[in-house]
C-alpha positions as CSV (number, residue, x, y, z in Angstrom):
1,M,0.0,0.1,0.1
2,Y,1.2,3.3,-0.9
3,E,2.6,5.5,2.0
4,I,2.2,9.4,2.1
5,D,5.9,11.1,1.8
6,K,5.8,13.0,5.1
7,E,9.1,14.9,4.5
8,K,7.5,16.1,1.2
9,F,4.1,16.9,2.7
10,G,5.9,18.8,5.5
11,T,8.0,20.8,3.1
12,F,4.9,21.7,0.9
13,L,2.9,22.7,3.9
14,S,5.6,25.0,5.1
15,Q,5.8,26.5,1.8
16,L,2.0,27.2,1.7
17,R,1.7,28.3,5.2
18,R,4.4,31.3,4.3
19,E,2.9,32.1,1.1
20,K,-0.2,32.6,3.3
21,G,1.5,34.8,5.7
22,M,0.5,32.5,8.7
23,T,2.9,31.3,11.4
24,Q,2.6,27.9,13.0
25,K,0.6,29.2,15.8
26,D,-2.0,30.9,13.3
27,L,-2.5,27.7,11.7
28,A,-2.7,25.7,14.6
29,E,-5.5,28.0,16.1
30,K,-7.4,27.8,13.0
31,L,-7.3,24.0,13.1
32,F,-7.9,23.8,16.8
33,V,-4.6,21.9,17.3
34,S,-1.2,22.8,19.0
35,D,1.4,24.7,17.3
36,K,3.7,21.6,18.2
37,A,1.4,19.3,16.0
38,V,2.0,21.7,12.9
39,S,5.7,21.7,13.7
40,K,5.9,17.9,13.5
41,W,3.7,18.0,10.3
42,E,6.2,20.4,8.6
43,R,9.1,18.3,9.8
44,G,8.0,15.2,8.4
45,L,7.5,13.6,11.9
46,S,3.8,13.1,11.7
47,L,0.9,13.7,9.3
48,P,-2.4,15.4,10.4
49,D,-5.4,13.4,11.2
50,V,-7.6,12.3,8.2
51,A,-10.4,14.7,9.4
52,L,-8.1,17.7,9.2
53,L,-7.3,17.3,5.6
54,Q,-10.2,19.0,4.1
55,P,-9.9,22.1,6.4
56,L,-6.2,22.1,5.9
57,A,-6.3,22.1,2.5
58,D,-9.0,24.8,2.4
59,L,-6.8,27.1,4.6
60,M,-4.0,26.7,2.1
61,G,-6.0,27.1,-1.0
62,V,-5.0,23.6,-2.5
63,T,-7.1,20.5,-3.1
64,I,-6.5,17.3,-0.8
65,S,-4.8,15.6,-3.7
66,E,-2.4,18.3,-3.8
67,L,-1.7,18.4,0.0
68,L,-1.1,14.7,-0.2
69,S,1.2,14.8,-3.1
70,G,3.3,17.5,-1.6
71,Q,3.0,19.6,-4.9
72,R,0.6,21.8,-7.0
73,I,-1.1,19.8,-9.7
74,R,-1.4,21.8,-13.1
75,E,-4.7,21.9,-14.8
76,E,-3.2,20.8,-18.1
77,A,-1.3,17.8,-16.1
78,P,-4.0,16.2,-13.9
79,L,-3.3,13.4,-12.0
80,T,-3.5,10.0,-13.9
81,A,-5.7,7.3,-12.6
82,R,-2.5,5.3,-11.2
83,E,-1.3,8.3,-9.2
84,A,-5.1,9.2,-7.9
85,D,-5.2,5.3,-6.7
86,R,-1.7,5.9,-4.9
87,L,-3.1,8.9,-3.0
88,V,-6.3,7.2,-2.1
89,S,-4.4,4.2,-0.8
90,G,-1.9,6.6,1.1
91,A,-5.0,8.2,2.6
92,L,-6.5,4.9,3.6
93,R,-3.2,4.0,5.0
94,L,-3.2,6.8,7.2
95,T,-6.6,6.2,8.6
96,A,-5.4,2.8,9.3
97,Q,-2.5,4.1,11.2
98,E,-4.8,6.4,13.3
99,Q,-7.0,3.7,14.2
100,E,-4.4,1.2,15.0
101,G,-2.6,3.9,17.0
102,R,-5.9,4.4,19.2
103,R,-6.5,0.7,19.6
104,E,-2.7,0.6,21.0
105,S,-3.4,3.5,23.1
106,R,-6.4,1.7,24.5
107,R,-4.6,-1.5,25.1
108,R,-1.8,0.1,26.9
109,W,-4.1,2.2,29.3
110,G,-5.8,-0.9,29.7
111,M,-2.7,-2.6,31.1
112,W,-2.3,0.3,33.3
113,Y,-5.7,0.1,34.5
114,A,-5.6,-3.5,35.3
115,L,-2.3,-2.8,37.2
116,G,-3.8,-0.1,39.4
117,V,-7.1,-2.6,40.3
118,V,-4.5,-5.1,41.4
119,F,-2.7,-2.7,43.8
120,L,-5.8,-1.5,45.1
121,V,-7.1,-5.0,45.8
122,L,-3.7,-6.0,47.6
123,E,-3.6,-2.7,49.6
124,L,-7.3,-3.1,50.7
125,A,-6.7,-6.7,51.7
126,C,-3.5,-5.4,53.8
127,V,-5.6,-2.9,55.7
128,W,-8.4,-5.1,56.7
129,W,-6.1,-8.0,57.5
130,R,-3.9,-5.8,59.7
131,D,-6.9,-3.7,60.9
132,W,-4.9,-0.2,60.5
133,M,-8.2,1.7,60.5
134,L,-8.2,4.6,62.9
135,Y,-11.9,5.2,62.4
136,D,-14.1,2.5,61.5
137,D,-16.7,4.7,60.3
138,M,-14.3,6.2,58.0
139,A,-13.8,3.3,55.6
140,A,-16.1,4.8,53.0
141,M,-13.6,7.9,52.7
142,M,-11.0,5.6,51.9
143,L,-13.0,4.1,49.3
144,V,-14.4,7.3,47.7
145,A,-11.4,8.1,45.5
146,P,-10.6,4.5,44.4
147,A,-14.4,3.9,43.4
148,L,-14.5,7.1,41.4
149,A,-11.2,6.2,39.7
150,A,-12.4,2.6,38.9
151,I,-15.6,3.9,37.6
152,F,-14.1,6.7,35.4
153,G,-11.3,4.6,34.5
154,V,-13.4,2.0,32.7
155,Y,-14.9,4.7,30.6
156,F,-11.8,6.8,30.0
157,C,-9.2,3.9,29.4
158,F,-11.7,1.6,27.4
159,F,-14.6,3.8,25.8
160,A,-13.9,7.4,25.7
161,R,-14.1,9.0,22.4
162,E,-10.6,9.9,21.0
163,R,-11.9,12.9,18.9
164,L,-14.9,15.1,19.7
165,P,-17.6,16.0,17.2
166,V,-16.9,19.0,15.0
167,F,-19.2,21.3,16.6
168,Y,-16.9,21.3,19.9
169,D,-14.4,23.0,17.5
170,E,-16.8,25.5,16.1
171,N,-18.4,26.7,19.4
172,K,-17.3,27.2,23.2
173,I,-18.6,24.5,25.0
174,N,-17.6,23.5,28.6
175,F,-19.9,20.6,28.7
176,Y,-19.1,17.1,27.5
177,S,-21.7,14.1,27.2
178,D,-21.5,10.7,26.1
179,G,-24.5,8.5,26.7
180,A,-24.6,8.0,30.8
181,F,-21.4,10.1,31.2
182,R,-21.4,13.8,31.9
183,M,-18.6,16.3,32.6
184,N,-18.6,20.0,32.9
185,V,-15.6,21.9,33.8
186,P,-16.2,25.8,34.3
187,G,-13.7,27.9,32.4
188,V,-12.6,25.0,30.1
189,H,-14.0,24.8,26.6
190,F,-13.7,21.3,25.1
191,N,-12.1,20.8,21.6
192,N,-10.1,18.5,19.6
193,S,-6.9,20.6,20.7
194,N,-7.3,19.9,24.5
195,W,-9.3,16.9,24.4
196,P,-6.5,14.3,24.2
197,H,-4.6,16.0,26.9
198,I,-7.8,15.9,29.1
199,I,-8.1,12.3,28.3
200,R,-4.5,11.5,29.3
201,A,-4.9,13.6,32.6
202,V,-7.9,11.5,33.6
203,R,-6.5,8.2,32.8
204,T,-3.4,9.0,34.7
205,W,-5.5,10.1,37.9
206,C,-7.5,7.0,37.7
207,V,-4.4,4.8,37.8
208,A,-2.7,6.9,40.2
209,A,-5.7,7.1,42.5
210,M,-6.3,3.2,42.6
211,A,-2.6,2.4,43.3
212,A,-1.8,5.3,45.9
213,W,-4.9,6.6,47.3
214,V,-5.1,4.0,50.2
215,P,-1.3,4.1,51.4
216,L,-1.9,8.0,51.4
217,Y,-5.1,7.8,53.5
218,L,-3.2,5.8,56.2
219,I,-0.4,8.3,56.1
220,V,-2.7,11.2,56.7
221,E,-4.6,8.9,59.4
222,R,-1.5,8.5,61.1
223,A,-1.0,12.2,61.2
224,A,-4.4,12.6,62.6
225,R,-3.2,10.6,65.9
226,L,-1.0,13.3,66.7
227,L,-4.0,16.0,67.1
228,P,-6.4,16.1,69.8
229,E,-9.3,13.8,69.5
230,G,-11.8,16.2,68.7
231,L,-10.0,17.5,65.6
232,R,-8.9,14.2,64.1
233,F,-12.2,13.4,62.3
234,L,-12.4,17.1,60.8
235,F,-8.7,17.1,59.9
236,L,-8.9,13.6,58.2
237,I,-12.2,14.7,56.2
238,L,-10.6,18.1,55.1
239,V,-7.2,16.9,53.9
240,M,-8.5,13.8,51.9
241,M,-11.3,15.9,50.3
242,A,-8.7,18.6,49.2
243,V,-6.5,16.0,48.1
244,L,-9.3,14.5,46.2
245,F,-10.8,17.5,44.1
246,T,-7.2,19.0,43.8
247,S,-5.6,16.0,42.3
248,L,-8.8,15.3,39.9
249,F,-9.6,18.8,38.8
250,T,-6.5,20.6,38.6
251,P,-4.8,18.6,36.1
252,I,-8.1,18.4,33.8
253,Y,-8.2,22.2,34.2
254,V,-4.7,22.8,33.3
255,A,-4.6,20.7,30.1
256,G,-7.9,22.1,29.0
257,R,-6.5,25.7,29.4
258,K,-3.0,25.1,28.2
259,Y,-4.2,23.2,24.9
260,E,-7.4,25.3,24.4
């Protein structure tokens, strides 16, 4: 199967961008991607998502065929049937590579998710076996974050969309909905530029929460023993809730704003 020449594509794209008087950042903003992505395209390190080919071609004032072939096609010398077939073949290969890359990403995060579950089960087994709990009625607090991480992890590691619908790029939307799943982050507008980074942030939190929450809880619980008895419960609640919300929402907000 024919493969698109990445270096030729990148050189041609860089030439077209300069002709249009655009910087890499200007082009990135119009396509709702990062300027790092544009830089990689122009250096021949990667190719844009298939869904971006038409808007990219429109911005550069060329056809998709010209974009993929890395050269302008004169009207008096149109593509032959064989050349057109090669370009279509290359586009199909690009699509297949994207799909395989997404499947590989899901497999990799699925393994991390499974590892997090194993750590969580072992840690909980040790806690109840050694009876390390200071407050028996606080067992629920120890399970809140791991339970959320396990639920969110199933969705984000195995079922979350890798790309958002086009209307997210065309409008300022801070609400994401997919079936029964809902997410609203005030101040962050979801689009295909920041969405991959948000997914990565949530996946990382899910795995880390399952693997590290119980040990963290036990450390804070031991610290609570140093306080007067009347303050122990309040201290434990405040610290663990602060850690929960800060560790979950801060990475989402930072990733969303940085790559928006």
